[in-house]
N, C-alpha and C positions, 0 to 999 in steps of 0.2 A: 504493500500500500504506500509505503514511504517513497519507494522508487517511482511509482506512478505519479505521485504528487510532485516530486522533483522534476520528472520529465515534462510535466504540464506547466511548470513555472514560466517558461518563455511565452506560451500562449496566454496564460493568465495575466502576465504583465503587459502583453500587447493590448488585451481587452481593457485592463485598468487604465493604462496610460492613454489609450484612445478615448475612453470615456472622459478622462480628465481634460484631454485636449478639446473635446467637443463642449464640455462644460465651460471651460475658459472662453471658448469662442462665443458661446451663447451669452456669457456674462458681459463680454466686451461689446455685444451688440444690443444690450438693453438701452432703451431711450432714457435720457436724463429726466429727473423729476421736474414736473411743471412748476414754474415760479408762482409764488402766492399772488393773488389779485391785488392790484395797486389802487383800486377805486377809480373815482372820476379823474379825468385829466386836470392837471393844475391850470389855473387861468393864466393866460398869457399876459405879459406886461401891457399896460395901456399903450395904445398907438402902434402895437406890433401886429395885432391880429389882422390876418388877411394879407399881410405883406409877404410877398414871395421871398424865399431865401435866395441870397445872391448865388447866381450860377444855376438856378433851377427855375422851372416854370411853376405854375400854380399847382401842379399835380405832384411835385417833388421829384420829377424826372430830371435826367442830366441835361443841363443846358449846354450852350456852346462853350462856355468857359468854366463851368462848374465841375464839381467832383461828384461821384456816384453816391447816392444815399439809398437806404432801404426803401422798398416799395411801400407806399402808404395809400390808404384809401382816401375818400373825399374828405373825411374828418381829420386827416393827418395822422391816423394810426397805422402801424405796420400791417402789411398785407399778410394775413394769417394763412391763406390758401397757398400763396407762393412759397412761403417759408416751409410749410408742411410738405409740399411737393419736393422741394430741394432736399429736405432732411430724409424723406423716404427714398430718394434716389441714392443718397449717401449710405443709408442703412442697407439697401439691397446690394450695393457694391461691397460693403464690408462683409455681408453674409456670404457672398459668392467666394470671397478670398479667405475669410477667417475659418469657416467650417472645414473645408478641405485641408487648410493648413493645420488646423488643430488635430484633425484625424491623422494626417501624415506624421505630424510631430509625435503623437502618441505611439504610432506604430514604430517609427524609427528609434524612439527612445526606449519603448517597452521591450522590444526584441533583444537588444544587447544587454539591457538591464536584467531581463529574465534569464538569459544565458549565463550571465555573471553570477546571479543568485544560485542557479542550478549547479554551476561548477563549484562554488564555495560550499554548497550543501553536500556535495559528494567528496569534498576534501581536495578538489582540484582548483588551484588558483588560476582561473582563466582571466588574466589581467587584460587580455585584448578586448574582452567584452566591456570591462570597466572603462578602458580607453575609448572604445566606440561610443559608449553612453555619454561620456564627457564631451566627445566630439559632436554628437548629435545635439546635445543641450546647447553647446556653443553655437552651432549653426542656426538653430531656431531662436536663440537669444539675439543673434545678429539680425534675423528677420524681423523680430519684434521691435528692436531699437531703430533699425534703419529701414524697415519696411520689407514686405515680401520680395520686392525686386532684388534685394541684396542676395537672396539665394541663387539668383541667376548668375551671380559672379562667384559665389562660394562653391557651389557644386562643380562647375568646370575646373576650378582650381584643385579641388579634392581629387577629381578624376584624373587630371593630368599628373598630379603628384603620385597617385597610385600606379599609373602606367609607368612613370619614370622609375619608381622603386622596383617594379617588377622586372623591367628591362635590365636594370643593374644586377639583378640576381638571376639572369637567364642562364648563366653557366651552371648554376646550381640545379636548374631544371632541364639540363641537357641541351640548352642553347636555342630551342624553338620559341620564337617570340609569342605566338598565339597560345601555345600550350603553357608558356610561362605565365601569361596573364590569367588564363583559366585556373591554373594551379594556385596562383596568388589569391584569386577570388575565393577558392575553396578554403584556403588557409585562413583568410580573413573572416569568413562567415561560418567556418566550421561545417562546411557542407560535405556530407559523406555520400559519395557517388557509388552506390551499389555495394556489392560484396566481392571479395576475393576468396576463392575456394581452392584449397590444395588437397590433392588426392593422387595416389599411385605415383608419388615422387615428382609431380609436376603441377603446374597451375592449370586448372580446368576451366575456371571462370575468373576473369575474362581470358580470352585466348591471346591477347597481345603480349609480346615478349619484352617490350621495353619496361623499365622500372616504373612502378605506379606509386607516387609519393602519397604519404598520409597528409591529413587525417583520413582514415578509411577503416572499415571493418573487414577482417579476414577470418576465414574459418579453416582450421587445420583438421582434416579427417583423421580417424584413428589409423595408426601405422605410419604416420608421417611426422616430420619435424621441420621447422624452418629457422633460418638465421636471418635476422633483419639487421640493417645498419642505419644508424642515425648519427650523422657527423662521423666520429671515429669510434663509436661504440657499437659492438655486436651484441645482440640479444638472441637467445635460443628459446623457441616456443614449441611445446609439444601439442598434442591434440587438444582442441578447444576453440573458443571464440575470443577474439582480441580486437583492440582498437590500436591502430598505429598512431604514433605521435606526428607532429609536424615534421615534414621532410623524411620521415622514416619509411623505408621500403624493404621488400623481401629481396635478399641478395642470393640465397641458396636454399634449395629444398632437398631434404634427405628422405629416402624411402627406408623406413625402419624394418620392413618385413624381410624375411630371408630371400636371398637371390640364388637362382640355380643357373648353372651354365655347363654346357657340354662342348668340348672342342678336341681336336686331334693334334697331337704333338708329333712332329716329323723329325726323323734323323737323330734319334738318341743313340749315341755311340756307347757300346759296351767296352769293357776293358780290353777285349781282343779286337777292337776296332770294327765291329759289325754294327751297321746302323739298323735300328728297329723303330717302329711306329707304335703309338699307343693312343687310345681314346680315353679321355678323362672326364668325369662328371663331378662337379664340386658344388656344395651349398655353403654360402657364406653370408654374413650379416654384420651390422654394426654391433659392437660388444656392449650392449646395455641390457638392463633388466627387461624381460618380455612384457611385464605389466606396464612399464613406462611407455611402451610403444602405443598403448591404447588409452592412456589417461595422463594428462599433464600433472595431476596431483602426485603421481608416483615419480616424477622427474626429480632427481637429486642434483645438487650442484656438481658432483663428480661426473654424472652423466652429461650434463650440459657442457662441462669442460671437454669431455671426450668428443662431442659433436663439434665443438669449436676447434679442436685439434685436427679433425678431419677437414674442416672448412679451410683452415689457415695453412696446414702443412701437407695434407693429402687430398688434393683437389679431386683426382681421379682414383679414389681408393679401391673401386671395384677392379680396375685394371691392375693395380698393384697386387691385390689378392690373387688374381689369376696368374700373374707373372711369378709370384712367389711359389705357388703350387707347381708350376711347370719347371722352374729352375731346380726346386728341391727334388723332383722326380728324376731330372737329368743327372743331378749329382749322385743320387743313389744308384742308378743303373750304370753310371760311368765306372764304378768300382766292381762290377759283376761281369763274369764271363757269359757268353751267349748261352752256353749249356745250362747255366744256373737259372735262366729265365724260362725254361720249359718245364720246370718242376710243378707238381700238382699244388693247387691252392696258392700259387705264388702271387696272383693278383690281389687277393685279400691281404696277404702279409705286406705286400708293397704299399697298399693303400693305408694301412695302419701306420706303417713306418713314415710315410710322407706326412700324414696328418699330425703325428707327434712332432716331427721335425719342424713343420710350419708353425704349429702352435708355440713351440719354444722360441722360434725366431720372432714372432709377433710380440710375445711377452718381453723379450729382451729389448726390442726396439721401442716398446711402449705404444704401439699402434693399437687403437681401439677397434680392431677387426677380429671377427671370430669365424673360423672355418668349422662348420658343423659336420660336414660329411664329405668323404672323397671315395669315388669308385673308379677303378682302373679296368678298362675293357680292351679287348682286341689287341693285346701286346704281341706283335709278330715282326719278323724282319721286313725290311723294305722290299718292294717288288723287284728291284734290280738284284738284290741279294738272293731272293727266291729263284730268279731266273738263273743266276750264276750257280747257285747250289744245285738246281736241277741239271744243268749241263755237267757239273762235276759228278753228280750221281750217275748220269748216263755213262760217263767215261769210266767210272769205277766199275759199273756193271759190265761194260764192254771188255775191260781189262780182265775181269774175273772170268768171263766166258772164254777169252783167248787162253787164259791160263789153264782152264779145264781141258780145252782141246789139245793144247800142247802136252799136258800131262798124259792124256789118253794116247797120243801118238808115241810119246816116249815109252810108256808101258808096253804098247804093242811092239815097238821095235825091239825092246829088251826081251820080250817073250819069243819073238821070231828068232833072234840070235840064239836064245836058249834051246830052241828046237832044231838048231843046226843049219838054218838058212844062211846062204852066203850073201855077201854084199850085193852081188849082181842080181841075185834072186829077189832081194829086198827092194832094190831100185825098180826092177821090172814089176813087182807087185804094186808098188806105189804108183807107177805110171799107169798100170792097168786100171787101178781104182779111180785115179783122177780122170782118165778118159771115160770111164763108165758114168761118172757123175756128170761130166759135161754132156754126154749123150742123152742123159735123162732130162736135162734142162731144155724146155721147148725153145728157148731163145738162142741156144747155142747148138742144138742138135742138127741144124741145117748145115753146119760147117763140116759134118762128117760125110766123107765119100766112101767109095768101095775100098780104097787102099787103107784108110784108117780102121775100117771095120775088120779087114783082114789082119791088121796089126794087133787089134784087141784080141782076136781069136788066137793068134800065136802066143800072146802073153798069158792067156788063161792056163792055169796049171792043168796037167793031163793026169 
């Protein structure tokens, strides 16, 4: 109830001061009290009656050389009808000017006076409203003393002074003259132009990206925090409703909810210089209490300082978190041989090792970043290495096949010598076997003619 009454003070003072202005205007237009009757006209001195006044004719009008005198009737009395008509015209002119002037004076004095009273009632010393009240009283005092036409000179002077002071401060308002004048008006009259709404780590209302100076109302949704700047002072606000001060604006927005990212790390060298690739998934966030992300009442000074550290020292803190995870994984794999990376459950053990190492580094550096979870997937050699390993495997298999063949030939040769075959018989047997294999191959059988077939027949054992 008290807040409603305080909020209604400006409107109440406008009504009161406007009523007072109209009352003063009405009082100033009351006709003066009629003079008491004077009775019969005094007798004129003898010898003077009927003698025209010098410079006038017999009706009291202006003669050729005389001076003007009030209109009189035939008996020499003032003309009551003419005087009443003149006074009526003057009264009408005063009403046309004084009533609107009184109403405007009440409005222009009542509004800043009500704002000043509301500010002092809330504990905020809004001295600009006191100054505006004094200024408006001064302007209308000038109009009363020197007449309403004095406002025609006073208001242009005030407007020009206002514009000049705004232009002198345009660098503070980003240099645009028209926006500077508009912002200067909002600061002067305390005009709150809509809301600013922060959600999902960005400004969603309004969508303009340039700084919006206070005074203004802004709303921070749960899971967000903002850093405002006013002159050289930074202030951290958690979720809630706030009023920005004069010239204060939102400089940085932080998303307090956990962030997830998945990326692929290329060319991680093992200790035996074999490049491998890995896919990593990480969850990270700002290291503050979870309850503080949803209620400003839970924000402590320590948590506000952590957000200020991120703002001042770690502008792109998310990229730093990702880089730290990647570099730590590289360092751990660099000291392992490739054969050690193909062991069962290695991915889980690597992830736990990376998480522990990154957490230790963050604490050592004092960075308010928390790595919640790390998953390592698809750890395998590079494609070039897989191709090279495939070619090497084929060569190994081919060499093994030749070794088997040569071993079989050597054993056959040894058995033949053991059976008593001569060297010539062994060579003839080898030649015969070779020719038979060539003859069985469709691509080479056409080379055989009658002489080769006869040779094969001679080489066959009898």
